[in-house]
N, C-alpha and C positions, 0 to 999 in steps of 0.2 A: 504494500500500500504506500501511497505517497503521504506526505505530511498532511495535506489538505483532506485526503480521504480519512485518515485517522482522526483528525480534528472534527470532521463532519459527523462521523459515527459516534464519537465520544460525546460531543455537544448535544447530539440528538437523543442520547440514552441516559446520561449521567446528570444528576442534580448539579446546578451551576454554583457549587459552594467554593470553588477554587479559582483564583486569578492565575491562570496557567501562562507560562512563557512559551514562546514559539519554537519548541523543539519536541520531537517524538523520539524517544530513546529505545533502542532495541538490543544493544549489547554493550559490553565494556570490559576493560581489563585494568585493574587497580584504580587509578584516578583519571582514566581516560574513557569516556563514553562515546558511543557511535549512534548517530541518528538513522532514521529510515532512509534518508537520502545519501548515507555514507559519510556525512560530515562528522568530524571528530570534535569533541568538547573536552577541555580540562575541567574536572569536577572539583570545585571547592565547597560542595554541599554535603556529599556522602548521604544523600537522601534525607536531609535535615538531621545529620548526625547518626544515622543508622548503620551505614556500610563502613564500619570501622576498619575492616580489612580490605576495603575497596570492592571493585566489581570482580566476580568470578574467581575469587581466591581458590586455588586448587585444593588445598587441604580442607578448607571449610566446605567446599562443594562436595568433595569426596565423603566427608563425614556425614553430611546431610543425605547424600544419595544412598550410602550404606544403611542409614537408619530407615529411610523411606522404603528400601527393599526388604527390610526385616519386619518392622511394625510401625505404622505411621501415627496411630492414635489409639490410646486406651483411655477410659474415663478414670477419674481419681477415686473410683471405688476399688481400684486394684493398685498394687505396688508396681512401680516402674524403676528398673535398675538404672536407666540413664538419668531419670529425674533425681534419684537418690544421689548419684555421683555428682551431678551438677549442683544440687542443693548444698552438699557438703563443701565442695570446692568454692562456691560463690560465697557462702557464709565465712569461710576462712579468709578469702581475699578482702571481704568487707569488714572483718573484725566483728561480725555479728553472730548470733546464735541460731535464730530461726528465720524461715522465709516462707512467704505465701506467693505462689505464682499466678499471674494473670496474663493479659495479652497486650497491654498498652500502658502508657504513662498515666492516663486518666484513671485506669483501674487500679494501678499501683497506689496512686494518691487517695482513691476511694478507700482502699484497704487501710492506709495510714489513718484516715479520718475515722473509720469505724474502730480501729484499735484505740485511738485517743479517746473517743467517746466512751468506749467500754471501760477504759482506765479511769476516766472521770467519774463514772457511775460506781464502779466496783471498788476502786482504791481511794477515791476522794469523796465519795458520797454526794456527788453533784447531780441534781436533777436538771436535765437540759444543759449539758456541758458545752462550752464554747471554745473555739480555737482562734488564736490571733495569727493573721497572715500579714504580709507586707504590701504596702502600696507599690504599684508597678510590677507586681508578681504575675506569674501565669502558671496554673496548675492543671489545666485540662479543659475539655469542652462538654463534659456531662453537666447536668444541671447543678450537681453538688460541687464539682471541681471548678465550674464557672463562679459559683458563689465564693469559693476560696480564693479565686483570682482577684487581686486588688487593682483592677482596671475597669472603670465603668463602661468603657467602650465595648467590652466583651459581654456585658450584662444586658445591653439594649435589646429589646424585642423578646427576651426570654424570662421576663418576670412573671410570677414571683419565683425567686431562687430559694434554695434551701437555707433555712435560718441557721444561726449558730457560728457566724464568723464576724470578727472585728478586725479592722485594718489599721496598721501602724506604719510609720515611716521607719527607715532603717537606722534608727538610733535608739539608745536605751531609754532616753527620756520619753519618747513616744511610745515605745513598747510597754513600759511600766504604766503609762497613763491608760493603756487599753486593757491591761490585765485586771480582772476582777475576781471575786470569790467563785465565779462560775467558769473560769478559765482552766482548761485541762491540758493545753498544749500550745506551742508556737510552731508554725510550719513556714519554712523559708527556702528559697534557692540561694546558694552561695554565689552564683553568678546568674543574674536575671537575664535569661536568653531572649525571650520574646520582648522583654522590657528594654532591649537595646544593648545587650552584652554589658551589664553593669555588675562588677564584682563587689561583694560585701567587704567592708573594712575589717581587717583581721582583729583589731582590738574589740570592735563591736561583737563579732562572732564569739570570741572567747568570753566576753562579759555576759553575753546572752546565755552561754552554756552554764556559767556559774549561777546566773539568776534563775534559770529553770531548775537547777539542782536545789537551790535555796527554797524555791516555791513548791518544789515537788511536782512540777508540771513537765510534760514531755517536750523535748526539743527534737523536732522532726525535720529532716532535710530532703528536699526534692532534688534528686540527682538524675532526673529523667534525661536531661540534655548534657549535664556536666559529667556524668558517670562513665565508667568503663574505659578509663584511660584518656578521656578527652582533654583533661587539664594537666596531664603529666603525672597524675597519681591514679590509682585504680578508681577511687572515688575522691571527689574534690575536697571533702571534709578532712581527708588525710593531709592535704596541703595546708590546712588551717590548724592542724594539730589538735583536733577535737574528735570526740566520738558521740554521734547523736544517739538518741534512744530508738529511733526508727528512721528508715530511709526508703524512699521510693526510687525505683530504677526501671528503665525501659530502653527505647531506641536501639542503642548499639549492643544490647545485652546478648542477642542471638545472631548478630551479624547480618540481619536482613529478614529474619523470620519474626513475626509478631510475638513479642514477649514482654511482660511487665513483672515486677517483683516488689514486694514490700518486705524489707528485712528489719529485724528488731533485736534488741539485746535479750539476754537470757531471762531477766526478771519480767519481761513483758510477753514472752513467747507463748504463754498458755492462755492469754486473755481471750483469744478467739478460738473457742472450742468447737466440737463437732456440731455442724449445722449453722454456726454463726456466720460463715462466709463460704463462698464456693465459686468455681469457674469451670465450665465444660472443657475449654481448651487449655486452661492454666497448667503449665508444666508438661505440655504436649511433648512426646518423645522426639519429634522432629525438631522442635524449637530447642529442646535441651541438648540435642546433638550439636546443633549450631552453636549453642552457648558454650559447650565444652570446647569446641574448636576455637572460639574467641578467647576463652579463659587461658587456654594453652599458650596463646601468643601474647595477649595483652596483659596477662597477669605476671609476666616476667619483668624483673627490675630493669634489665638491659633494654627491653622494649620501651618501657616508660621513660627511661633516660633519653632514648632517641626521640620520643614525642616532645619532651621538653626542649631538646636541641632544635628540632624542626620548628617548634613554636617560636623560639628565640630568633631563628632565621627569618621566619615570616614577619615577625614584629619589626625587626631591624629594617627589612626591605620596605615594608609598608610605611614606616615612619619617615624614610628618606624619599618616598615617592611624591613627585609633584601632584597636587590635587588632593592630598590627604592631610587633614588638619589635626588628626589625633587618632591614636590606636589604644584600645583597652581590651582586657581579657586575660586569659591564662592558657598556656599550652597551645593546643590547636583549636581553641574556641576564642576567636578574635572578632572585634568590631572595629572597622575603619570608617571614620567620619569624613565624607567628601567635603571639600571646600566649596564646590559649586555643583548644582544640579540635584534634583530629588533622587534619593537612593533607589527608588523603584525604577525610575527611567534609566539610571546607570546600569542597574542589574539587567534590564531588558536588552540594552545595547550590548552588554557583555555577552549575552547569549548569542546575539547576531554575530559577534566577533569570535565565538568559539570558547567561551568561559561560562560555566555555571556557578552562580554566586547567589547568596541569600541577602535578605534585608531584615532589619529589626529596628522599628522606629526610624530614626534618621541616620542609621549607620548601615554600611555594607557588612554583612555577617559572614564569616568564614568558618566552615566546619569541614575541612577536607578529610579524606580518609587518613587514618593514623599511619597508614603504610605508604603515603604519597612519597614519590621519589623526588630528588633534587631537580632532575630534568623536568618532571611534570610541574613542580612548584615554580620553576623559573619561566616555563612556557605560560603558565596561568598568570603570573605576576606581570609578564610582558604585555599580555592582552589587557589586563586591568589598567596598566599605566597608559597604554594606547587609548583606551576608552575614556579614561579620566581627562586626558589631554584634549580630546574632542569636546568635552563639556567645558573645559577652561576657555 
């Protein structure tokens, strides 16, 4: 099919919920994708942080294929060896004790929310417990995770949202002012991705951890986008030197197969007992096989060291690039603010020029595969610089 044929078929059958760029992708290798017309694109998006090992990684593909040929799905009414192995290794990498598997970041955050509410009722004796989240946050698109999201623009047209959330700014004075006798937890992203790639201040995060301990409320970290090696540590909280009580994870977790996870510390691992939560596809053998292939690579210290080095190289080149007024982020999760031109228009022009790139608020957002090569990096940066020059 041609691009126009693909576009016509998709637009004719799929709800128009996405603002799509003018490319139809059919294959790829590492950080290089190919369109239906044979055109190549350097990919600085990795499917919004999902394809951590790039396109068509041979070891990952072989692991998934072997599992598909053996048994592709069983329900959670039975024991799964591949789920058992993945759960044990994931908890070890995260420094956590227990995990619940779902299929997406929103589901992972829903589980965190249920865990916190159960804790509020059972441990704190709160009727109708509340959770404090941060302004400018993003936690998902279900009605409840939209309610947790501290951006009014995402709430429009979907009211009434789920009750039980209070929003604070990312400073302790604001957080303390929003915590009441009904508060059971604080939920935050350590780098607000959809909010514009905004990292949290390290002193604030450490003080928040101490405050939550003092108040006996949960500190929960949304690692849906920042997790699985993206920031140069397996989870971003490891860069901050803290351990949350619960963490949500998704996107890169299975390398391209839908998977979400809510992990927690030992003392909270039994809060959700039999029948309290569930998921038909959660911990699916196919997804767990993909997850094990990811963990085998991304969980290695030398791999994470390479991610940090690649992130430093990206940041250095971006800061020196004409047309970029500022760069923020961590590891291979970066935001570059253009001096001129709307970020969305620049991203669209980048696609025309052979580069896939994301936006978040007023910045260009870069989430390349963690395996991106220097050659692919330099090719993509050259396209970005050329595009920015045109807007200047």
